PDBQT receptor file of N, H, CA, C and O in Angstrom, charges set to zero:
ATOM      1  N   UNK A   1     145.832  68.982  80.032  1.00  0.00    +0.000 N 
ATOM      2  CA  UNK A   1     145.116  67.879  79.482  1.00  0.00    +0.000 C 
ATOM      3  C   UNK A   1     146.284  66.745  79.723  1.00  0.00    +0.000 C 
ATOM      4  O   UNK A   1     145.822  65.604  79.705  1.00  0.00    +0.000 OA
ATOM      5  N   UNK A   2     147.357  66.805  79.890  1.00  0.00    +0.000 N 
ATOM      6  H   UNK A   2     147.732  67.732  79.905  1.00  0.00    +0.000 HD
ATOM      7  CA  UNK A   2     148.695  65.939  79.850  1.00  0.00    +0.000 C 
ATOM      8  C   UNK A   2     148.367  64.589  80.655  1.00  0.00    +0.000 C 
ATOM      9  O   UNK A   2     148.199  64.939  81.823  1.00  0.00    +0.000 OA
ATOM     10  N   UNK A   3     148.246  63.568  80.574  1.00  0.00    +0.000 N 
ATOM     11  H   UNK A   3     148.383  63.283  79.625  1.00  0.00    +0.000 HD
ATOM     12  CA  UNK A   3     147.585  62.715  82.208  1.00  0.00    +0.000 C 
ATOM     13  C   UNK A   3     146.361  62.611  82.374  1.00  0.00    +0.000 C 
ATOM     14  O   UNK A   3     146.156  61.722  83.200  1.00  0.00    +0.000 OA
ATOM     15  N   UNK A   4     145.362  63.098  81.987  1.00  0.00    +0.000 N 
ATOM     16  H   UNK A   4     145.528  63.820  81.316  1.00  0.00    +0.000 HD
ATOM     17  CA  UNK A   4     144.085  63.222  82.075  1.00  0.00    +0.000 C 
ATOM     18  C   UNK A   4     143.520  62.389  81.246  1.00  0.00    +0.000 C 
ATOM     19  O   UNK A   4     144.148  62.185  80.207  1.00  0.00    +0.000 OA
ATOM     20  N   UNK A   5     142.425  61.786  81.399  1.00  0.00    +0.000 N 
ATOM     21  H   UNK A   5     141.914  61.952  82.243  1.00  0.00    +0.000 HD
ATOM     22  CA  UNK A   5     141.695  60.264  81.016  1.00  0.00    +0.000 C 
ATOM     23  C   UNK A   5     140.786  61.206  79.671  1.00  0.00    +0.000 C 
ATOM     24  O   UNK A   5     140.383  62.368  79.715  1.00  0.00    +0.000 OA
ATOM     25  N   UNK A   6     140.723  60.606  79.003  1.00  0.00    +0.000 N 
ATOM     26  H   UNK A   6     141.050  59.662  78.967  1.00  0.00    +0.000 HD
ATOM     27  CA  UNK A   6     139.478  60.748  77.767  1.00  0.00    +0.000 C 
ATOM     28  C   UNK A   6     138.059  61.116  78.586  1.00  0.00    +0.000 C 
ATOM     29  O   UNK A   6     137.262  62.043  78.733  1.00  0.00    +0.000 OA
ATOM     30  N   UNK A   7     138.246  60.075  78.911  1.00  0.00    +0.000 N 
ATOM     31  H   UNK A   7     138.893  59.322  78.792  1.00  0.00    +0.000 HD
ATOM     32  CA  UNK A   7     136.313  61.122  80.452  1.00  0.00    +0.000 C 
ATOM     33  C   UNK A   7     136.678  62.046  81.106  1.00  0.00    +0.000 C 
ATOM     34  O   UNK A   7     135.760  62.752  81.524  1.00  0.00    +0.000 OA
ATOM     35  N   UNK A   8     137.755  62.364  81.395  1.00  0.00    +0.000 N 
ATOM     36  H   UNK A   8     138.501  61.791  81.055  1.00  0.00    +0.000 HD
ATOM     37  CA  UNK A   8     137.940  63.570  82.749  1.00  0.00    +0.000 C 
ATOM     38  C   UNK A   8     137.775  64.853  81.475  1.00  0.00    +0.000 C 
ATOM     39  O   UNK A   8     137.078  65.862  81.583  1.00  0.00    +0.000 OA
ATOM     40  N   UNK A   9     138.565  64.495  80.375  1.00  0.00    +0.000 N 
ATOM     41  H   UNK A   9     139.131  63.675  80.288  1.00  0.00    +0.000 HD
ATOM     42  CA  UNK A   9     138.324  65.556  79.805  1.00  0.00    +0.000 C 
ATOM     43  C   UNK A   9     136.907  65.573  78.903  1.00  0.00    +0.000 C 
ATOM     44  O   UNK A   9     136.992  66.684  78.380  1.00  0.00    +0.000 OA
ATOM     45  N   UNK A  10     135.900  65.096  78.515  1.00  0.00    +0.000 N 
ATOM     46  H   UNK A  10     135.832  64.194  78.940  1.00  0.00    +0.000 HD
ATOM     47  CA  UNK A  10     134.420  65.032  78.618  1.00  0.00    +0.000 C 
ATOM     48  C   UNK A  10     134.169  65.430  79.033  1.00  0.00    +0.000 C 
ATOM     49  O   UNK A  10     133.326  66.126  78.467  1.00  0.00    +0.000 OA
ATOM     50  N   UNK A  11     134.307  65.742  80.421  1.00  0.00    +0.000 N 
ATOM     51  H   UNK A  11     134.992  65.176  80.881  1.00  0.00    +0.000 HD
ATOM     52  CA  UNK A  11     133.641  65.607  81.130  1.00  0.00    +0.000 C 
ATOM     53  C   UNK A  11     133.887  67.601  81.856  1.00  0.00    +0.000 C 
ATOM     54  O   UNK A  11     132.981  68.418  82.014  1.00  0.00    +0.000 OA
ATOM     55  N   UNK A  12     135.300  67.793  82.119  1.00  0.00    +0.000 N 
ATOM     56  H   UNK A  12     136.037  67.129  81.990  1.00  0.00    +0.000 HD
ATOM     57  CA  UNK A  12     135.606  68.911  81.709  1.00  0.00    +0.000 C 
ATOM     58  C   UNK A  12     134.773  69.974  80.942  1.00  0.00    +0.000 C 
ATOM     59  O   UNK A  12     134.283  71.018  81.374  1.00  0.00    +0.000 OA
ATOM     60  N   UNK A  13     134.730  69.341  79.457  1.00  0.00    +0.000 N 
ATOM     61  H   UNK A  13     135.128  68.493  79.107  1.00  0.00    +0.000 HD
ATOM     62  CA  UNK A  13     134.302  70.170  78.708  1.00  0.00    +0.000 C 
ATOM     63  C   UNK A  13     132.922  70.043  78.956  1.00  0.00    +0.000 C 
ATOM     64  O   UNK A  13     132.380  71.147  78.916  1.00  0.00    +0.000 OA
ATOM     65  N   UNK A  14     132.065  69.020  79.224  1.00  0.00    +0.000 N 
ATOM     66  H   UNK A  14     132.505  68.123  79.257  1.00  0.00    +0.000 HD
ATOM     67  CA  UNK A  14     130.695  69.516  79.293  1.00  0.00    +0.000 C 
ATOM     68  C   UNK A  14     130.295  70.388  80.744  1.00  0.00    +0.000 C 
ATOM     69  O   UNK A  14     129.280  71.056  80.940  1.00  0.00    +0.000 OA
ATOM     70  N   UNK A  15     131.189  70.198  81.470  1.00  0.00    +0.000 N 
ATOM     71  H   UNK A  15     132.014  69.656  81.311  1.00  0.00    +0.000 HD
ATOM     72  CA  UNK A  15     131.413  71.889  83.059  1.00  0.00    +0.000 C 
ATOM     73  C   UNK A  15     132.016  73.240  82.311  1.00  0.00    +0.000 C 
ATOM     74  O   UNK A  15     131.619  74.322  82.742  1.00  0.00    +0.000 OA
ATOM     75  N   UNK A  16     132.683  73.230  81.531  1.00  0.00    +0.000 N 
ATOM     76  H   UNK A  16     133.006  72.351  81.181  1.00  0.00    +0.000 HD
ATOM     77  CA  UNK A  16     132.618  74.534  80.671  1.00  0.00    +0.000 C 
ATOM     78  C   UNK A  16     131.450  74.916  79.930  1.00  0.00    +0.000 C 
ATOM     79  O   UNK A  16     131.003  76.063  79.929  1.00  0.00    +0.000 OA
ATOM     80  N   UNK A  17     130.842  73.722  79.152  1.00  0.00    +0.000 N 
ATOM     81  H   UNK A  17     131.205  72.790  79.153  1.00  0.00    +0.000 HD
ATOM     82  CA  UNK A  17     129.798  74.244  78.022  1.00  0.00    +0.000 C 
ATOM     83  C   UNK A  17     128.464  75.026  79.301  1.00  0.00    +0.000 C 
ATOM     84  O   UNK A  17     127.842  76.062  79.064  1.00  0.00    +0.000 OA
ATOM     85  N   UNK A  18     128.364  74.435  80.204  1.00  0.00    +0.000 N 
ATOM     86  H   UNK A  18     128.869  73.594  80.397  1.00  0.00    +0.000 HD
ATOM     87  CA  UNK A  18     127.239  74.666  81.202  1.00  0.00    +0.000 C 
ATOM     88  C   UNK A  18     127.903  76.169  81.858  1.00  0.00    +0.000 C 
ATOM     89  O   UNK A  18     127.091  76.996  82.274  1.00  0.00    +0.000 OA
ATOM     90  N   UNK A  19     129.282  76.459  81.926  1.00  0.00    +0.000 N 
ATOM     91  H   UNK A  19     129.941  75.787  81.588  1.00  0.00    +0.000 HD
ATOM     92  CA  UNK A  19     129.402  77.937  82.827  1.00  0.00    +0.000 C 
ATOM     93  C   UNK A  19     129.530  78.877  81.391  1.00  0.00    +0.000 C 
ATOM     94  O   UNK A  19     129.581  80.105  81.459  1.00  0.00    +0.000 OA
ATOM     95  N   UNK A  20     129.562  78.358  80.473  1.00  0.00    +0.000 N 
ATOM     96  H   UNK A  20     129.520  77.361  80.418  1.00  0.00    +0.000 HD
ATOM     97  CA  UNK A  20     129.485  79.482  79.464  1.00  0.00    +0.000 C 
ATOM     98  C   UNK A  20     128.423  79.687  78.828  1.00  0.00    +0.000 C 
ATOM     99  O   UNK A  20     128.387  80.726  78.168  1.00  0.00    +0.000 OA
ATOM    100  N   UNK A  21     127.292  78.837  78.810  1.00  0.00    +0.000 N 
ATOM    101  H   UNK A  21     127.321  77.993  79.345  1.00  0.00    +0.000 HD
ATOM    102  CA  UNK A  21     125.914  79.195  78.646  1.00  0.00    +0.000 C 
ATOM    103  C   UNK A  21     124.717  79.703  79.817  1.00  0.00    +0.000 C 
ATOM    104  O   UNK A  21     123.526  79.986  79.685  1.00  0.00    +0.000 OA
ATOM    105  N   UNK A  22     125.620  79.673  80.991  1.00  0.00    +0.000 N 
ATOM    106  H   UNK A  22     126.588  79.443  81.098  1.00  0.00    +0.000 HD
ATOM    107  CA  UNK A  22     124.873  80.276  82.193  1.00  0.00    +0.000 C 
ATOM    108  C   UNK A  22     125.755  82.106  82.039  1.00  0.00    +0.000 C 
ATOM    109  O   UNK A  22     125.076  83.075  82.379  1.00  0.00    +0.000 OA
ATOM    110  N   UNK A  23     127.090  82.316  81.567  1.00  0.00    +0.000 N 
ATOM    111  H   UNK A  23     127.642  81.529  81.291  1.00  0.00    +0.000 HD
ATOM    112  CA  UNK A  23     127.663  83.556  81.411  1.00  0.00    +0.000 C 
ATOM    113  C   UNK A  23     126.808  84.038  80.689  1.00  0.00    +0.000 C 
ATOM    114  O   UNK A  23     126.409  85.149  81.039  1.00  0.00    +0.000 OA
ATOM    115  N   UNK A  24     126.198  83.438  79.442  1.00  0.00    +0.000 N 
ATOM    116  H   UNK A  24     126.522  82.535  79.158  1.00  0.00    +0.000 HD
ATOM    117  CA  UNK A  24     125.553  83.994  78.335  1.00  0.00    +0.000 C 
ATOM    118  C   UNK A  24     124.205  84.392  79.165  1.00  0.00    +0.000 C 
ATOM    119  O   UNK A  24     123.769  85.543  79.194  1.00  0.00    +0.000 OA
ATOM    120  N   UNK A  25     123.820  83.686  79.594  1.00  0.00    +0.000 N 
ATOM    121  H   UNK A  25     124.173  82.750  79.570  1.00  0.00    +0.000 HD
ATOM    122  CA  UNK A  25     122.327  83.884  80.456  1.00  0.00    +0.000 C 
ATOM    123  C   UNK A  25     122.454  85.654  81.286  1.00  0.00    +0.000 C 
ATOM    124  O   UNK A  25     121.729  86.647  81.222  1.00  0.00    +0.000 OA
ATOM    125  N   UNK A  26     123.634  85.375  81.955  1.00  0.00    +0.000 N 
ATOM    126  H   UNK A  26     124.222  84.568  82.007  1.00  0.00    +0.000 HD
ATOM    127  CA  UNK A  26     123.835  86.496  83.152  1.00  0.00    +0.000 C 
ATOM    128  C   UNK A  26     124.331  87.157  81.877  1.00  0.00    +0.000 C 
ATOM    129  O   UNK A  26     124.404  86.268  81.028  1.00  0.00    +0.000 OA
ATOM    130  N   UNK A  27     124.580  87.938  81.537  1.00  0.00    +0.000 N 
ATOM    131  H   UNK A  27     124.520  88.660  82.226  1.00  0.00    +0.000 HD
ATOM    132  CA  UNK A  27     125.898  88.972  80.184  1.00  0.00    +0.000 C 
ATOM    133  C   UNK A  27     123.950  89.674  79.769  1.00  0.00    +0.000 C 
ATOM    134  O   UNK A  27     123.495  90.817  79.762  1.00  0.00    +0.000 OA
ATOM    135  N   UNK A  28     123.123  87.906  79.404  1.00  0.00    +0.000 N 
ATOM    136  H   UNK A  28     123.493  86.977  79.410  1.00  0.00    +0.000 HD
ATOM    137  CA  UNK A  28     121.867  88.836  78.606  1.00  0.00    +0.000 C 
ATOM    138  C   UNK A  28     120.921  89.418  79.463  1.00  0.00    +0.000 C 
ATOM    139  O   UNK A  28     120.254  90.404  79.150  1.00  0.00    +0.000 OA
ATOM    140  N   UNK A  29     120.822  88.640  80.888  1.00  0.00    +0.000 N 
ATOM    141  H   UNK A  29     121.363  87.839  81.142  1.00  0.00    +0.000 HD
ATOM    142  CA  UNK A  29     119.889  89.421  81.962  1.00  0.00    +0.000 C 
ATOM    143  C   UNK A  29     120.672  90.444  82.712  1.00  0.00    +0.000 C 
ATOM    144  O   UNK A  29     120.282  90.438  83.880  1.00  0.00    +0.000 OA
ATOM    145  N   UNK A  30     121.448  91.164  82.554  1.00  0.00    +0.000 N 
ATOM    146  H   UNK A  30     121.765  91.169  81.605  1.00  0.00    +0.000 HD
ATOM    147  CA  UNK A  30     122.104  92.291  83.101  1.00  0.00    +0.000 C 
ATOM    148  C   UNK A  30     122.262  93.502  82.064  1.00  0.00    +0.000 C 
ATOM    149  O   UNK A  30     122.313  94.674  82.436  1.00  0.00    +0.000 OA
ATOM    150  N   UNK A  31     122.333  93.115  80.777  1.00  0.00    +0.000 N 
ATOM    151  H   UNK A  31     122.292  92.163  80.474  1.00  0.00    +0.000 HD
ATOM    152  CA  UNK A  31     121.985  93.759  79.582  1.00  0.00    +0.000 C 
ATOM    153  C   UNK A  31     120.088  94.497  79.525  1.00  0.00    +0.000 C 
ATOM    154  O   UNK A  31     119.636  95.603  79.231  1.00  0.00    +0.000 OA
ATOM    155  N   UNK A  32     119.537  93.341  79.920  1.00  0.00    +0.000 N 
ATOM    156  H   UNK A  32     119.904  92.442  80.159  1.00  0.00    +0.000 HD
ATOM    157  CA  UNK A  32     118.019  93.300  79.631  1.00  0.00    +0.000 C 
ATOM    158  C   UNK A  32     118.028  94.312  80.629  1.00  0.00    +0.000 C 
ATOM    159  O   UNK A  32     117.548  95.366  80.211  1.00  0.00    +0.000 OA
ATOM    160  N   UNK A  33     118.296  94.333  81.447  1.00  0.00    +0.000 N 
ATOM    161  H   UNK A  33     118.686  93.477  81.786  1.00  0.00    +0.000 HD
ATOM    162  CA  UNK A  33     117.471  95.019  82.991  1.00  0.00    +0.000 C 
ATOM    163  C   UNK A  33     118.285  96.142  82.728  1.00  0.00    +0.000 C 
ATOM    164  O   UNK A  33     118.194  96.938  83.663  1.00  0.00    +0.000 OA
ATOM    165  N   UNK A  34     119.048  96.531  81.830  1.00  0.00    +0.000 N 
ATOM    166  H   UNK A  34     119.121  95.884  81.071  1.00  0.00    +0.000 HD
ATOM    167  CA  UNK A  34     119.844  97.621  82.078  1.00  0.00    +0.000 C 
ATOM    168  C   UNK A  34     120.462  97.989  82.920  1.00  0.00    +0.000 C 
ATOM    169  O   UNK A  34     120.074  99.004  83.498  1.00  0.00    +0.000 OA
ATOM    170  N   UNK A  35     121.186  97.602  83.177  1.00  0.00    +0.000 N 
ATOM    171  H   UNK A  35     121.502  96.777  82.708  1.00  0.00    +0.000 HD
ATOM    172  CA  UNK A  35     122.483  97.648  83.721  1.00  0.00    +0.000 C 
ATOM    173  C   UNK A  35     123.332  98.791  83.733  1.00  0.00    +0.000 C 
ATOM    174  O   UNK A  35     123.369  99.442  82.689  1.00  0.00    +0.000 OA
ATOM    175  N   UNK A  36     123.894  99.101  84.519  1.00  0.00    +0.000 N 
ATOM    176  H   UNK A  36     123.864  98.572  85.367  1.00  0.00    +0.000 HD
ATOM    177  CA  UNK A  36     125.133 100.722  84.159  1.00  0.00    +0.000 C 
ATOM    178  C   UNK A  36     126.448  99.948  84.726  1.00  0.00    +0.000 C 
ATOM    179  O   UNK A  36     127.538 100.508  84.620  1.00  0.00    +0.000 OA
ATOM    180  N   UNK A  37     126.354  98.715  85.302  1.00  0.00    +0.000 N 
ATOM    181  H   UNK A  37     125.468  98.260  85.388  1.00  0.00    +0.000 HD
ATOM    182  CA  UNK A  37     127.551  98.229  85.465  1.00  0.00    +0.000 C 
ATOM    183  C   UNK A  37     128.506  98.021  84.336  1.00  0.00    +0.000 C 
ATOM    184  O   UNK A  37     128.719  96.840  84.061  1.00  0.00    +0.000 OA
ATOM    185  N   UNK A  38     129.061  98.833  83.699  1.00  0.00    +0.000 N 
ATOM    186  H   UNK A  38     128.887  99.792  83.922  1.00  0.00    +0.000 HD
ATOM    187  CA  UNK A  38     129.388  97.988  82.367  1.00  0.00    +0.000 C 
ATOM    188  C   UNK A  38     130.982  97.216  82.632  1.00  0.00    +0.000 C 
ATOM    189  O   UNK A  38     131.574  96.549  81.784  1.00  0.00    +0.000 OA
ATOM    190  N   UNK A  39     131.557  97.566  84.289  1.00  0.00    +0.000 N 
ATOM    191  H   UNK A  39     131.076  98.108  84.978  1.00  0.00    +0.000 HD
ATOM    192  CA  UNK A  39     132.363  96.739  84.333  1.00  0.00    +0.000 C 
ATOM    193  C   UNK A  39     132.342  95.299  84.621  1.00  0.00    +0.000 C 
ATOM    194  O   UNK A  39     133.149  94.382  84.464  1.00  0.00    +0.000 OA
ATOM    195  N   UNK A  40     131.133  95.405  85.101  1.00  0.00    +0.000 N 
ATOM    196  H   UNK A  40     130.478  96.150  85.229  1.00  0.00    +0.000 HD
ATOM    197  CA  UNK A  40     130.864  93.723  85.271  1.00  0.00    +0.000 C 
ATOM    198  C   UNK A  40     130.682  93.305  83.951  1.00  0.00    +0.000 C 
ATOM    199  O   UNK A  40     131.460  92.513  83.418  1.00  0.00    +0.000 OA
ATOM    200  N   UNK A  41     129.862  93.705  83.473  1.00  0.00    +0.000 N 
ATOM    201  H   UNK A  41     129.230  94.348  83.906  1.00  0.00    +0.000 HD
ATOM    202  CA  UNK A  41     129.473  93.299  82.017  1.00  0.00    +0.000 C 
ATOM    203  C   UNK A  41     130.687  92.642  81.327  1.00  0.00    +0.000 C 
ATOM    204  O   UNK A  41     130.773  91.549  80.767  1.00  0.00    +0.000 OA
ATOM    205  N   UNK A  42     131.890  93.920  81.586  1.00  0.00    +0.000 N 
ATOM    206  H   UNK A  42     131.821  94.807  82.041  1.00  0.00    +0.000 HD
ATOM    207  CA  UNK A  42     132.927  93.623  80.072  1.00  0.00    +0.000 C 
ATOM    208  C   UNK A  42     133.591  92.205  81.001  1.00  0.00    +0.000 C 
ATOM    209  O   UNK A  42     133.707  91.120  80.431  1.00  0.00    +0.000 OA
ATOM    210  N   UNK A  43     133.984  92.383  82.444  1.00  0.00    +0.000 N 
ATOM    211  H   UNK A  43     133.889  93.264  82.907  1.00  0.00    +0.000 HD
ATOM    212  CA  UNK A  43     134.429  90.719  82.935  1.00  0.00    +0.000 C 
ATOM    213  C   UNK A  43     133.891  89.880  82.518  1.00  0.00    +0.000 C 
ATOM    214  O   UNK A  43     134.620  89.033  82.003  1.00  0.00    +0.000 OA
ATOM    215  N   UNK A  44     132.429  89.615  82.481  1.00  0.00    +0.000 N 
ATOM    216  H   UNK A  44     131.837  90.304  82.900  1.00  0.00    +0.000 HD
ATOM    217  CA  UNK A  44     131.610  88.270  82.632  1.00  0.00    +0.000 C 
ATOM    218  C   UNK A  44     132.053  87.957  80.845  1.00  0.00    +0.000 C 
ATOM    219  O   UNK A  44     132.537  86.885  80.482  1.00  0.00    +0.000 OA
ATOM    220  N   UNK A  45     131.815  88.929  80.054  1.00  0.00    +0.000 N 
ATOM    221  H   UNK A  45     131.422  89.800  80.349  1.00  0.00    +0.000 HD
ATOM    222  CA  UNK A  45     132.652  88.723  78.953  1.00  0.00    +0.000 C 
ATOM    223  C   UNK A  45     133.539  88.234  78.338  1.00  0.00    +0.000 C 
ATOM    224  O   UNK A  45     133.826  87.398  77.481  1.00  0.00    +0.000 OA
ATOM    225  N   UNK A  46     133.912  88.978  79.000  1.00  0.00    +0.000 N 
ATOM    226  H   UNK A  46     133.679  89.657  79.695  1.00  0.00    +0.000 HD
ATOM    227  CA  UNK A  46     135.961  88.251  79.150  1.00  0.00    +0.000 C 
ATOM    228  C   UNK A  46     135.926  87.030  79.603  1.00  0.00    +0.000 C 
ATOM    229  O   UNK A  46     136.629  86.188  79.045  1.00  0.00    +0.000 OA
ATOM    230  N   UNK A  47     135.099  86.667  80.717  1.00  0.00    +0.000 N 
ATOM    231  H   UNK A  47     134.529  87.352  81.170  1.00  0.00    +0.000 HD
ATOM    232  CA  UNK A  47     135.146  84.995  81.401  1.00  0.00    +0.000 C 
ATOM    233  C   UNK A  47     135.123  84.180  80.310  1.00  0.00    +0.000 C 
ATOM    234  O   UNK A  47     135.709  83.137  80.017  1.00  0.00    +0.000 OA
ATOM    235  N   UNK A  48     134.134  85.038  79.645  1.00  0.00    +0.000 N 
ATOM    236  H   UNK A  48     133.658  85.885  79.882  1.00  0.00    +0.000 HD
ATOM    237  CA  UNK A  48     132.927  83.978  78.584  1.00  0.00    +0.000 C 
ATOM    238  C   UNK A  48     134.111  83.274  77.384  1.00  0.00    +0.000 C 
ATOM    239  O   UNK A  48     134.223  82.078  77.115  1.00  0.00    +0.000 OA
ATOM    240  N   UNK A  49     135.091  84.686  76.665  1.00  0.00    +0.000 N 
ATOM    241  H   UNK A  49     135.000  85.658  76.883  1.00  0.00    +0.000 HD
ATOM    242  CA  UNK A  49     135.874  84.612  75.722  1.00  0.00    +0.000 C 
ATOM    243  C   UNK A  49     136.943  83.353  76.536  1.00  0.00    +0.000 C 
ATOM    244  O   UNK A  49     137.406  82.483  75.798  1.00  0.00    +0.000 OA
ATOM    245  N   UNK A  50     137.145  83.330  77.409  1.00  0.00    +0.000 N 
ATOM    246  H   UNK A  50     136.769  84.036  78.009  1.00  0.00    +0.000 HD
ATOM    247  CA  UNK A  50     138.462  82.690  77.469  1.00  0.00    +0.000 C 
ATOM    248  C   UNK A  50     137.562  81.066  78.011  1.00  0.00    +0.000 C 
ATOM    249  O   UNK A  50     138.151  80.059  78.403  1.00  0.00    +0.000 OA
ATOM    250  N   UNK A  51     136.645  81.159  77.933  1.00  0.00    +0.000 N 
ATOM    251  H   UNK A  51     136.166  81.977  77.614  1.00  0.00    +0.000 HD
ATOM    252  CA  UNK A  51     135.961  79.606  78.476  1.00  0.00    +0.000 C 
ATOM    253  C   UNK A  51     135.596  79.503  77.370  1.00  0.00    +0.000 C 
ATOM    254  O   UNK A  51     134.845  78.535  77.487  1.00  0.00    +0.000 OA
ATOM    255  N   UNK A  52     135.541  79.926  75.815  1.00  0.00    +0.000 N 
ATOM    256  H   UNK A  52     136.151  80.713  75.720  1.00  0.00    +0.000 HD
ATOM    257  CA  UNK A  52     135.569  79.821  75.055  1.00  0.00    +0.000 C 
ATOM    258  C   UNK A  52     136.378  79.054  74.019  1.00  0.00    +0.000 C 
ATOM    259  O   UNK A  52     136.071  78.225  73.162  1.00  0.00    +0.000 OA
ATOM    260  N   UNK A  53     138.215  79.967  74.631  1.00  0.00    +0.000 N 
ATOM    261  H   UNK A  53     138.464  80.640  75.327  1.00  0.00    +0.000 HD
ATOM    262  CA  UNK A  53     138.656  79.403  73.958  1.00  0.00    +0.000 C 
ATOM    263  C   UNK A  53     139.226  77.869  74.773  1.00  0.00    +0.000 C 
ATOM    264  O   UNK A  53     139.903  77.086  74.107  1.00  0.00    +0.000 OA
ATOM    265  N   UNK A  54     138.933  77.592  76.031  1.00  0.00    +0.000 N 
ATOM    266  H   UNK A  54     138.383  78.228  76.572  1.00  0.00    +0.000 HD
ATOM    267  CA  UNK A  54     139.105  76.490  76.366  1.00  0.00    +0.000 C 
ATOM    268  C   UNK A  54     138.526  75.284  75.887  1.00  0.00    +0.000 C 
ATOM    269  O   UNK A  54     139.019  74.156  75.875  1.00  0.00    +0.000 OA
ATOM    270  N   UNK A  55     137.418  75.671  75.496  1.00  0.00    +0.000 N 
ATOM    271  H   UNK A  55     137.017  76.587  75.506  1.00  0.00    +0.000 HD
ATOM    272  CA  UNK A  55     136.254  74.678  75.152  1.00  0.00    +0.000 C 
ATOM    273  C   UNK A  55     136.739  74.288  73.589  1.00  0.00    +0.000 C 
ATOM    274  O   UNK A  55     136.758  73.127  73.179  1.00  0.00    +0.000 OA
ATOM    275  N   UNK A  56     137.128  75.463  72.787  1.00  0.00    +0.000 N 
ATOM    276  H   UNK A  56     137.112  76.406  73.120  1.00  0.00    +0.000 HD
ATOM    277  CA  UNK A  56     137.766  75.159  71.480  1.00  0.00    +0.000 C 
ATOM    278  C   UNK A  56     138.922  74.493  71.300  1.00  0.00    +0.000 C 
ATOM    279  O   UNK A  56     139.158  73.956  70.218  1.00  0.00    +0.000 OA
ATOM    280  N   UNK A  57     140.021  74.430  72.614  1.00  0.00    +0.000 N 
ATOM    281  H   UNK A  57     139.828  74.866  73.493  1.00  0.00    +0.000 HD
ATOM    282  CA  UNK A  57     141.166  73.137  72.943  1.00  0.00    +0.000 C 
ATOM    283  C   UNK A  57     140.618  72.091  73.254  1.00  0.00    +0.000 C 
ATOM    284  O   UNK A  57     140.502  71.187  72.427  1.00  0.00    +0.000 OA
ATOM    285  N   UNK A  58     140.217  71.994  74.353  1.00  0.00    +0.000 N 
ATOM    286  H   UNK A  58     140.311  72.728  75.025  1.00  0.00    +0.000 HD
ATOM    287  CA  UNK A  58     139.582  70.873  74.445  1.00  0.00    +0.000 C 
ATOM    288  C   UNK A  58     138.770  70.043  73.715  1.00  0.00    +0.000 C 
ATOM    289  O   UNK A  58     138.736  68.880  74.116  1.00  0.00    +0.000 OA
ATOM    290  N   UNK A  59     138.120  70.312  72.776  1.00  0.00    +0.000 N 
ATOM    291  H   UNK A  59     138.147  71.257  72.451  1.00  0.00    +0.000 HD
ATOM    292  CA  UNK A  59     138.027  70.167  71.475  1.00  0.00    +0.000 C 
ATOM    293  C   UNK A  59     138.587  69.588  70.365  1.00  0.00    +0.000 C 
ATOM    294  O   UNK A  59     138.421  68.517  69.781  1.00  0.00    +0.000 OA
ATOM    295  N   UNK A  60     139.209  70.438  70.228  1.00  0.00    +0.000 N 
ATOM    296  H   UNK A  60     139.344  71.308  70.702  1.00  0.00    +0.000 HD
ATOM    297  CA  UNK A  60     140.520  69.644  69.242  1.00  0.00    +0.000 C 
ATOM    298  C   UNK A  60     141.419  69.109  69.464  1.00  0.00    +0.000 C 
ATOM    299  O   UNK A  60     142.338  68.953  68.660  1.00  0.00    +0.000 OA
ATOM    300  N   UNK A  61     141.382  68.555  70.964  1.00  0.00    +0.000 N 
ATOM    301  H   UNK A  61     140.636  68.682  71.616  1.00  0.00    +0.000 HD
ATOM    302  CA  UNK A  61     142.700  67.379  71.440  1.00  0.00    +0.000 C 
ATOM    303  C   UNK A  61     141.460  66.624  71.201  1.00  0.00    +0.000 C 
ATOM    304  O   UNK A  61     141.705  65.573  70.608  1.00  0.00    +0.000 OA
ATOM    305  N   UNK A  62     140.189  66.804  71.464  1.00  0.00    +0.000 N 
ATOM    306  H   UNK A  62     139.991  67.658  71.945  1.00  0.00    +0.000 HD
ATOM    307  CA  UNK A  62     139.289  65.181  71.195  1.00  0.00    +0.000 C 
ATOM    308  C   UNK A  62     139.092  65.015  69.944  1.00  0.00    +0.000 C 
ATOM    309  O   UNK A  62     139.194  63.901  69.431  1.00  0.00    +0.000 OA
ATOM    310  N   UNK A  63     138.835  65.903  69.384  1.00  0.00    +0.000 N 
ATOM    311  H   UNK A  63     138.752  66.809  69.800  1.00  0.00    +0.000 HD
ATOM    312  CA  UNK A  63     138.856  65.474  68.088  1.00  0.00    +0.000 C 
ATOM    313  C   UNK A  63     139.957  64.882  67.286  1.00  0.00    +0.000 C 
ATOM    314  O   UNK A  63     140.879  65.670  67.080  1.00  0.00    +0.000 OA
ATOM    315  N   UNK A  64     140.099  63.673  66.773  1.00  0.00    +0.000 N 
ATOM    316  H   UNK A  64     139.349  63.033  66.940  1.00  0.00    +0.000 HD
ATOM    317  CA  UNK A  64     140.794  63.440  65.414  1.00  0.00    +0.000 C 
ATOM    318  C   UNK A  64     141.228  64.640  64.591  1.00  0.00    +0.000 C 
ATOM    319  O   UNK A  64     140.504  65.626  64.459  1.00  0.00    +0.000 OA
ATOM    320  N   UNK A  65     142.249  64.545  64.124  1.00  0.00    +0.000 N 
ATOM    321  H   UNK A  65     142.838  63.744  64.231  1.00  0.00    +0.000 HD
ATOM    322  CA  UNK A  65     142.701  65.149  62.979  1.00  0.00    +0.000 C 
ATOM    323  C   UNK A  65     143.106  64.193  61.582  1.00  0.00    +0.000 C 
ATOM    324  O   UNK A  65     144.146  63.641  61.222  1.00  0.00    +0.000 OA
ATOM    325  N   UNK A  66     141.546  64.318  60.930  1.00  0.00    +0.000 N 
ATOM    326  H   UNK A  66     140.701  64.766  61.223  1.00  0.00    +0.000 HD
ATOM    327  CA  UNK A  66     141.852  63.106  60.074  1.00  0.00    +0.000 C 
ATOM    328  C   UNK A  66     141.786  63.800  58.543  1.00  0.00    +0.000 C 
ATOM    329  O   UNK A  66     140.744  64.291  58.110  1.00  0.00    +0.000 OA
ATOM    330  N   UNK A  67     143.145  63.771  57.724  1.00  0.00    +0.000 N 
ATOM    331  H   UNK A  67     143.992  63.372  58.075  1.00  0.00    +0.000 HD
ATOM    332  CA  UNK A  67     142.891  64.193  56.857  1.00  0.00    +0.000 C 
ATOM    333  C   UNK A  67     142.510  63.723  55.132  1.00  0.00    +0.000 C 
ATOM    334  O   UNK A  67     143.593  63.720  54.548  1.00  0.00    +0.000 OA
ATOM    335  N   UNK A  68     141.802  63.481  54.516  1.00  0.00    +0.000 N 
ATOM    336  H   UNK A  68     140.922  63.484  54.991  1.00  0.00    +0.000 HD
ATOM    337  CA  UNK A  68     141.214  62.828  53.113  1.00  0.00    +0.000 C 
ATOM    338  C   UNK A  68     142.461  63.177  52.271  1.00  0.00    +0.000 C 
ATOM    339  O   UNK A  68     142.506  62.874  51.079  1.00  0.00    +0.000 OA
TER     340      UNK A  68
């Protein structure tokens, strides 16, 4: 994140959120279709968790820490 402008970080955050949403839809579709490929589902869930961590890190960086 060092060296990236706030606009670039916000664009990256939007892309990560979109990818996270898409993965959620893919996982739901596979589950509802009764997919037997549990390994693929597990990999998608792991990727989704990684995206969630990246999203949280960017949000923390972009949100000022104001103590009352």
